[in-house]
C-alpha positions, 0 to 999 in steps of 0.5 A: 811427673816421674822426671821430677826428682827430690832435691839431691844437691844438684846445681843448688849446691854451687851456691852453698857456703858462698859469702854474701848469700842470704840464708832463706831457710829462716824467715826474716822477722821485723821488730815492733818499731820497724813494723810501726814505721813501715805502717806509718809510711804505708799510711802516708802513701795511702793518704797522699794517693787519696788526696791526689784522687780527691778523697780529702777526708780519707786522705787527711785521716790516713796522713794524721794516723801516719804522723802519729805512728811515725812519732811513736815509732821514732820515739820508741826507736830513740828510747831503744837506742839510748837504753842500749839493750839488745833484743833477742 
């Protein structure tokens, strides 16, 4: 492994400072509203797959939880948009 050198700029330096590049040094975090809506969509997909495979009870439960989470998420998103406050 002597041929591996620590990062010295190399060909990666060509990407630094270009417009349109994503800075991957800081992790992207989601707001609680985004987490809730993505969880609702995930539960919708689980419910639809479960119903398609014949697991009606599990599918309907997942769909109902998804509807509740989606409703709460949309309600919180509307309240957040109306209040006009920005999160840090």
